[in-house]
N, C-alpha and C positions, 0 to 999 in steps of 0.2 A: 597510773596515767603519767606520762612525761610532760613536764611543764617547760616550755622553751624560754630562754632568755628573751626579753623584749628588745626589739630592734627599732630604734627611733629614726626619724627622718634624717636628721643631720648628724654627721659623725661626731661633731664636737659635743652635741648633747649626749650621744651614746657614751662617750668617754667619761664625761662628768657624772652621768647617772650611774654607770657601772662603778666608777671610782667611789662614789658615796656608798653604794650598796656593799662593795667589798670592804671598805673601811669600817662600816658598821658591823661587819661580821668577823673582824680579825680576832676577836676574843676566842671563838671556837674553831677558827680555821676550817670551816666546813664549806667555804665557797672558793671556787677557783679565782685566781687573780685576773685583773683586767688585761694585763699583758699576755697572759696565757690565752685568754679568749680571743683577743685581737690577732695574736700570731697564728692561732689555729685557723681562724677565718681567712687570714691573708698570710700564708706561710712565707717566711724569708726565702729569698731566691737560692741560698746556699743548699737548701734541702731538695730542690726540684731536679728533674732529670737533666743530664748533660750528655747527649748522645754522641756516638761516633759520627764523624762527618767524613765519609769516604770521598777522596778528591780524585774522581775519575774523569779527568779532562784538563783543559787549558784554563788555569786560574786567571781571573782578571780582578782588578780592584772593584769594579762595579758589581761583578757577580758575587764576590765575597760580601760586600756590603748589603746587597739585596737579600741574599740567602740568610745571613745572620739576623738581619732585621725581621725577616719572616719567621725565623726559628723562634725568636723571642715573642713577637707580637701576635703571630698566628697560632703558634703551638705552645707557648708558655715555657719553653726550654730556657734554663738560666745560664747555660754554658754549652760548649761543644768541645769535642776532642778531635782535632784535625788529624786525619789518618791518611797520610800520603801512600800512594799505591805504586807498585812496580808494574811495568807493562806485562800483559798476559800473553801466554803462548798462543791463544786463540785470536790474537789481534786486538783485543780490547785494550784501550789506552790506559796507561798509568797516569800519574800526576805530572803535569807540565806547568811550570818549569821543573827541571829535574831536582830531585831531593838534595837540599842543602847547597845548591848553587847560589851565587849572588842573586840571581833572579828569583829563586824560591824564597830566599831570605826576605826579599822585598815583599813578596805576596804574604808571607807569614806576618810581616810587619803590618800589612793591611788588616789581617785578622785581629791583631792586638789593638790597633787603632780603633777598629769597629767595636771590639769588645769593650774598650774603655768608654766609648760614646754611648753604648747601650747598657752599660753596667752588667756585662756578662763575664763569665769566667772561661778560661781556655785550659783544657787539660792537655799537657804536653805528651803526645804519643811519641815514643822514643826511636822509631825507625821508619823505614820505607816499606810498608806492608808488614805482614807477620810471617814467621816468628821474629821477635826482637833478636838483635845480635848480628844482623847482616851489615849494619852501618851503610845501608844503601848500596851495597856491593863492594865497599872499600875494604871490608874485613878480608874477603877472599883475594882481592886485588893486591893489597899492600902487605897483608900479614897472613899468607896462606898457612904458615906454620902454626898459627894460633886459631885455626878453625876446628870444627868438631872432629873428634876421633872416635874410632870404633874398635872394639875388641873382637878379633877373629880367632878361630880355632882351625888350625891346619893339622890334619890327622893322617898318620901313616900306620900300616900294620907290619909287624915283624914277628917271626916265629923263631924261638931259640932252642938250643944254643946256636948262635950265629953272630956274625959281625955286621953291624949296621953303620952305614955311612951316608950322610945326606946333607945337602945344602939347606941352610935354614931359610925360611921364607922372608920376603921383604917386610919391612916395618920394624918397629921397636919391640924387641923380644922381652916380654914380661916374665915368662916362665916356659920351661920345657919339661914335660912330665911323661914318664912311661907308666902305664897302668895295665895290670893283668885283669881282664874283665871277669874272670872266674873267682880269683882270690881277693880282688880289689887292692892288691899290693900296689904301692906307688913309689916310683923312684924319680927324684929330681935330676934332670940331665944337664942343667946349665953348665956345670963344671966340665962337661965332656965336649964343649964347643970351643973351637979355636979357629980364628980367621973365618968365621961364618960357616964352618963345617962341623957337623955333629958326627963324632966317631964313638960308637958305644958297642960293648960286647953284650949281646942280648942273652939273658938267662933262659933257662928251660921254660917253655910254655909260650902261649900266645900273648902278644903285647900290643897295646895301642900307644903309639908315640905321638904326643900332642904338643904342638907349638902354639903358644898363646901370644899373639902379636897385636901391637897397637898400630893401626893404619889410619890414614886420613879418610874421613867418611865422605860420602856423596851428599847431595842436598836435594830437598824436595820443593823448594820455592825458587825464586828468581836468582838467589845468590847463596853462597856458603854462609853458615852462621858461626859465631864465636864458640870456642870451647868454654861452655858455661862453668865448668869446674876448675878452670885454670885462672887464677887471679891475675896473672900477668896479661893473659889474653883479654880478660874482661876490662882491665884498665886501659888497654889500647882501644877497645871498642868505645869506652866512655869518652876518651879523648876525642874521638871522631864524631860523636853524636851529642851527648849531654853537654860536653864542654863547648861545642860550637853554639848551641842554644844559649848557654850562659854568656858567652862572649858577646853575642848579638842582642840578647834580650834579658840579661840579668836584672835590669831595673824593673822588670815586670814580675820578678819572682816574689812570691808572698802576697801579691795583690791580684793582678789580672790572672797570673799563673800561680796556682796554689798546689797543683797536683801533677804528677807524671804517671804514665801508663806503660807497662811492658806487657808483651803478648806471647803466649805459648812457649815460655822458657822451660824446656825439658827435653823429653826423648821421643816426641811424636815422630813416627816412621823411622826412629833410630833406637830401637830397644837395647842395643848393645853399646850405647854410648859409654865411653871410657875416657881416661885422661892419663897423661904421662907420669904424674906423681902418685898414681893410685897405690902402688905397693908401699911407698913410704907412709902414706896416710893410713893404710890398712894396719901396718905394724904399730903406728902411733895409737890408733883407736883400740885395737884388739890385743896387742902385746905379743904377737907372734908373726912369723914370716908367712905371707900368703902363697908363696910359690908352690909348695906341695899340694895346695888345696884347690887350685884352679879347675881341675876336672869336675868338681862339685857343681860348677855353674852349668854343666851340661848333663852330668851323669850322677847316678847314685854311687856314693863312694863308701857306704857303710853307715854305722850308727851316728857318725859325726855329720852326715850330710846336711841336715836341717840347720844345725848350729853354724856350720861353715857358710852356708848360703846366707843366713841372717847376717853373719859378720861381713860378708862381701857387700850385700845390698844396704846394710846400715852405713858402711863406709861410704858408699856412693851417695847416700842421702846426706851425709855430713859434708862431702865435697861440694855437692850442688848447693846446699843451704849456705855454705860459707863462700861460695863463688859469686855468681851473678846477683842473686837477690841481696846478699849482704853488701856488696860494693855499691850497688845502685841505691840501696837503702841508706847507706852512709853518705853517699853523694847528695841525695835529696835532702837529708836532714841538715847537712852542712850548709846547704844553700836555701834553707828556710822553706822547703817544700815537703810534701808528703807523697810517697809513692804507692801506687796500687798496680794491680795486674794479676796475671795467673799463669800457671803452667798448664800443659794439656791434661785433660782427663782428671781434673781435680775432684770430680764427683764419682769417678769410676770405682768399681769394686776393689781393684788393686792399684796402688800407686807405683809399684815396683818398676814397671817398664814405661811409665809415663812421667812421673814427677819425683820418684824416689821415696818420698815420705811427705805427705801434704802438711803435716804439723811442722816438721823441720823446715820445709820450704818457706813458710811464712814467718820464720823466726825474726827476720830483720825487716819485714815489710810493714809499713805504717798502717796500710788499709788492706787487709786480706780481701780477696775477691773471688766469688764463685762464677764460673762461666756457664750460665744457664742458656744453652744453645741446643741445636739439632731439632728439637720438637718439644711441644708442651709436655711437661712432667718427665722428660728424659733425664735420668740420673738423679731424680728427686730425692731418693733415700740417702744420697751421698752429700747433699748440699749442707747438711748439718756438720759435716767434717770441717768446713771452712769457718763457720761461726763458732764451733767448739774450739778450734785453734785460736781464734780471736779472743774467746773467753779466757783461755789459759794465759795468753800473753797480756791480758787486760787492755785490749785495744777496742776503743769505743765505736769505731765505724767498720762496718762490713759491707763491701760493695758487691754489685753484680753487673756483669756484662750480659745482657738479656735480649732474647728474641732472634739472635743470629741463626740463620739457616732454617727458621720456621718456614713452612710453605706459604707462599704469597696467597694462593687461592683460598686457603682455609683460615688465613689470619684476618681477624676482624677486630673491632674496637673492644669487644668483650675479652679477647685474648690479651690485650694490653693489661687488663685488670687481673685475669686469672693467674697469669704467671707471676706478676708482681706481688699479689697478696699471698700466694703460696710461699714465696721467698721471704716476705716480711715475717711470716709465722715461723720461719726457720732461722731467723736471726739477721737477715739482710736489712740494711737501713740506708743505702745509697744506690742510686740507679743510673746505669750508663746504657741506654738503649742502643741497639744495633739495627738500623740506624738511618741516618741521613746520607744522601748521595749528592755530590755536586751536580752530576748529570742524572736527574731522577728518571729519565727515560731509558737508562741503561744500567740497571741494578745487577751487580755481579753475584751478590749474596742476598737473597730475600730474607725478610720482607722490607719494604720501604716504610720506615717510621718517620714521617716528615710532613710538614705542612703542604707538600706537593703530592701527598697520597690522597687521592679523591675520596677513598672510603674512610680513612682515618682522620683526616684533617679536622672535621667538625668535633671529634672526640678529644683531641689533644689538649686544649686548654684545661678542661676539667680533669683530665688524666694527670697533667702536670701538677695541678693543685692537690689532687689526691695523693700523689707521690710526696709532694712537699709536706703536707700535713702529717702523713704517716711517718716519714723519716725524721721529722722534727721531734715527734714523740718517742721514736724508737732508738735514736742515736744516744749512746752513752748509758750510764746507769749500770745496774746489775740485773742479770736475768735470773728469775726464780725457776730452778729446776732441781728437784730433789732425788733424781736418779742419775747415777753415773754408769756409762756403758764403756767397758774397756775396748779400745780400738785394737784389733788383733794383728798388730804389725808383724810380730814374730811369726805368726802363722802365714801371713801373706808373703813374707820374705823367705821363710824356710821352705815353702812349697814351690816357689817359682824357679824355673830353670829356662835357659835360653833354648830357642828353636825346638820346643816340644811340639810334636805334630798334632797334639790335642789342643793347642792354644788357639781359641776361636778368633781372637782379635786383641789388639793392645788394650790393656786396662781391664780385661775380663778373665784372665787365666788365674782362677782361684781353686782351692781345694774343695772337694765335695762337702766338707764340714763347715766351710766358711758361710756364715749366715748373718753377719753383723748388720748388713743393709736391710735384710728382711726384718730383723729386730727393730731397726730404726723405723721402718714403715709401720710395724705393729704398734709401737709406742706412740708415734705421731698421728697416725691416721685412724687407728682402731681404738686403742685404749685412750688416746688423747691425753697422755701424760708426758710433759716435756722432760727432756733428758739432755745430758752433755756427754759427748765422747771424751774419754780420757786416754791420752797416749800412755802406754805401759811404762815407757822409760821416764816420762815426765812425772808419772805417778810417784816415782821414788823421790822427787824433789821435796824439800822441806815445806814448800808452800801448800802441799797436800797434807793436812794434819788429821790424824785419827783421834776422834774425841767422842767417847761414850756413845757408840752406836751410830756415829755419823762420820763422814769425811768432809772436812772443811777445805775449800779452795781459798786461801788467804791472799787475795789480791788487794790492791789499794782501793779500787772502785768496784769491780765486778766480782764481789765475793759470792761464793756459792756454797750450799750445804747439801750433801747427798745422804739420804737415809737408806739407800740401797745401792749395791754394785752389781751389775750384770756382766757375767763372763759369757761371751757368745761362743758359738761352736768353734773349736780349734783342737789340734793335737799338740801344738807347740806354744810354749809360753816362757817368759823369763822367770827363772827361779826367784830372783830378787823381787820381782813384781808380785809373784805368788806369795812370798813371805810377808809382804806388806798387806796383801788381801787377807792372809791368815790373821795378822795383827788386828785388822778391822773386825773380823769375825770374833776373835777372842775378846774384844772390847764391846761386844753386844751388837755388832752390825749384821745386816741382812745381805747375804751373798747368794745370788741366783746364777746357776749355770743353765744357759738356754741352748742346749745342743750338746755336741761332743765335748767331753771333759779332756783336758790336755794330759799327756803323759810323756812328752819330750821337752827338753830344755833348750832354750836358745843360747845358753852358755855351755861350752864344751864339757862333756863328762858329768853332767848334773841330772841326767834323766831319772835316776833312782830317787833322788831327793824330791823331784817334782811329783813322782808317783806317790811317795810317802806323804807329802803335804796334801795332795788331793784326797788321799785316804783319810787323813786327819780331819780335814774340813768337811768332806761330803760323806765319809764312811762308805766309799764306793771305789772299787778297782777300776781306774779309768780305761784300762785296756779291754774291758769286757764290753763287747759291742751289742750284746743281746738285751741290754737294759731298755725296757720300754715304759716302765712305770715311774711316776714321780716319786722321788725319795727326799725325805726331810730329816735333817740332823740339827741338833741344837747343843748349846753348852750352858754352863751355870751362870754365865754373864748375860744371858738373854740373847746371845748370838744365834742366828739361824742360817743354815745352808740348805738351799733347795735346788735339787737337780731336776730339770725338766728336759727329758730326752727329745721331745717333739713339741716345741713351744707353739702356742697359739694364743689368740686373744683371751680366751677364757682362763686357761691355766696360768698364763703370765700375770693377768690381772689379779687372780686369787693369791698368787705368791707375793705380789707387791703389797697387798692389803695387810699382810701380817705385821709390817713395820712402817709402811709409808702412809701418812695422812695426806690425801690428795690436796694439792694447792688449788686446783680447779677441777670441778667435777660436773658432769652433765647428766641430767635425768629428765626424760629418757635420752640415752645416747643416740644421736641422729644416725640413721641408716640411709645412705645415699643410694639412689636408684641406678647409678652407672659409675664407671671409672673416670668419667670426665669431671674433674674437679675434686676438691677436698674440703673438709670442715676442720679447721685447726685454730690454735690460739698461741699466744706468747704472753708472758707476764714479766714486766720489768718494774724495778723500783728506781726512781730517778727524781732527784731534786725534791725529795720529801713527798713524792706521789707514787701510789700504786697505779700502774698503767697496764691494762689488759687489752690486748688486740685480738678480736675474733674475726675469722675470715671464712667466707663461704664461696669457694670458686666453682661450685657445682651449679647445675640448673634446677636444683631442688630448693624448696622453701624450708628453712630451718626454724623450728619452734621447740625450745627446750628450757628447762629450769637450770640455772647455773649456780652452783654453790662454791663460794670463795672462802678461803681460810682467812679469818680476821673479821673484826667489826668495821665495816666500811660505809662511808657516806658517798654514794656513787653518782657520777655524772656520765651521761652518754655523749660522746663526741663523735660526730659523723664525718669521716675524712672525705666523703664524696661531696658533701654540701658545705662543710665548715661550721655547721650549727652544733651548739652544745645545749643539752637538755638535762635537767635533773631527772635521775632515775628514782621515782618514788615508789614503784611497786616492789620494794625490797623488804626483807625481814631478817631478823637475827636470831640465832639459837646457839645453844651450847651442848657439846658432847665431850665428856671426859676432860673438862676444864679447857677445851678449845672452843673459841667463839667462831661462828661462821656467819656469812652473809649470803642470802639467797635472792636471786632476781630472775626475771623472765627475759630470755633472749629471743628475739625474732630477727632473722636475717633473710632478706630476699635473695634470689639467685644472683650470683656474682656480685656480692656486696660484703662490706666489712663494717665494723664499728669498734670504737674504743670505749671501755669503761674506765673512768679515772676517779681516784679518791685521794685526798690528802692523807698521808700516813698518820699524822697525829690526830686524825678523826677516829682512830681505832680505840 
């Protein structure tokens, strides 16, 4: 039976009484502190939601003051992100006054004055509508040479022997290659071009003559956007936006304004985005000239195809990461701010034509953010990519832009909680709802999450407190996850090619073998064992240490220890990464192959070494496609390699049990009656406390026994009510020198709870 803390009539008596109680128990540290109890009941405003505020209309001082006051007092929001809008083609108005005009600056000053009066924060949205990088139209107007570029292929056919003469197409010529489609022989023709004319003596056979040119791209919003991969271009953009805010409002930086926001920085609707210095960067990263290899971006060119594609798309990932996100991150840090934001499709199965590489994209961003939009559970198996990137970089805050484009008719107060709790279980701990609208009667992107939403308004104060309590406990610390899943970047990059007729839509063109997001869902929603995605290139870093059957992520704060590595389905892998996986296996580690085993290398000419290593680890020829049975290999050091051709909940669970002692286990495992909602958890260690968050976003009642690793003195903290109760229905037992704690968990539909214990109670 749970015993609640007593609540006295007067707050002063409460503080004194709790203080005496906590002081009397300091010797065994089994009681939570008075500050913890009070902050959980009344969470500090910094942890509460800070929604987008779409400014669709004529701004006035009075309108700003009233709406911000209502946002705080009626909804419990602790801040807002002012999102100016460009006029829409359908006649819907944008923000008036016009973005960054003197009159707009005056209205933004009203926002800051009001925020100071109300003790609210303002998130600095960096442009006029999305995507970021338009500078309210000034980028295209003043610096058209610095706007987004596209790689085009212009193709001609020629039969030899013959003489070929042709005027080269418009644009910056990056490469000209002739390729024989039958033999795949390629000849670089750049040296045969003079004064814009190609003159070439065609050899015997049929040849495709391909010009690869860089051209100025079109745009899909109101204005052209900056070339995100060109640092000169990005600096011009920063001078026209970020620097203008600093000049006018720099005194608010670090107090009223603590955060900036960028939006959709990437390749949405522009999958062939390229940049002028691409060839130079390619040679710097890969050590060879890219010109002969450009046809691989469209065609199969032989055994080197996958390695070359990986080289191209990895180069593009480096250029993007070191472009817009890096320069904005440096600017915000220099000015005492933290930046957040997202590229398009950061949850999609492939990053290649959306954001290049989601791990590298967030290299310089203070607060990685997942864009939880379109509909409930859309892209859910990919959201762990963003929190895993944050884990690697040891970044304590992971944000979400949430609810955008959910359908208004089906969006209710329960959906506020369903989506948020699912994301909390996947590592999110800061919430930016999408959102408020200055004119709430004309919402361009549903739903309206605002005190002016008749159906949501009554729920918003409790929701804001729920978010505040949850984020207060979940920000910072280290996440406990003893499974590492290799993110198959080489497979994604080696498979992808431009303009494939089988490409269903951006973000979704993956090989039939690619199943890493299905494995993500199996682990999180079925096995209910937490994991971390590991980028294969970063796995080579010294901070990933191999130590007697485990992989240690040696961060300053967010240290992690993996007792198993899962290699998801792929044909392509880095030889260097595979060598380190072999080292882990040789030192007693558990390696699980869940799907197709790789047999091609992302490094040129290393396929045979990959095959040999796979044979050494798994004792299987990876090119044999008829394997259907689970195969187990081991070594004298206690290492085990398990190949599961067709992974499912049962066989993956059994494979993990050979080496992994579950940190959290449920008995019986809850079985939900529908796909609406999930039952998940996350475990963090923070400030000397074990913090377990359990979430039930389904419409089912959850009743189960929870077994936790360690001897714990547990308290149940309810983020919906703010009440903390001692969890007395617990027991402790030992198996193989490991001590465990067992307790009963009951979760009503669409509800959550925390279990908290001081670590030194173990």
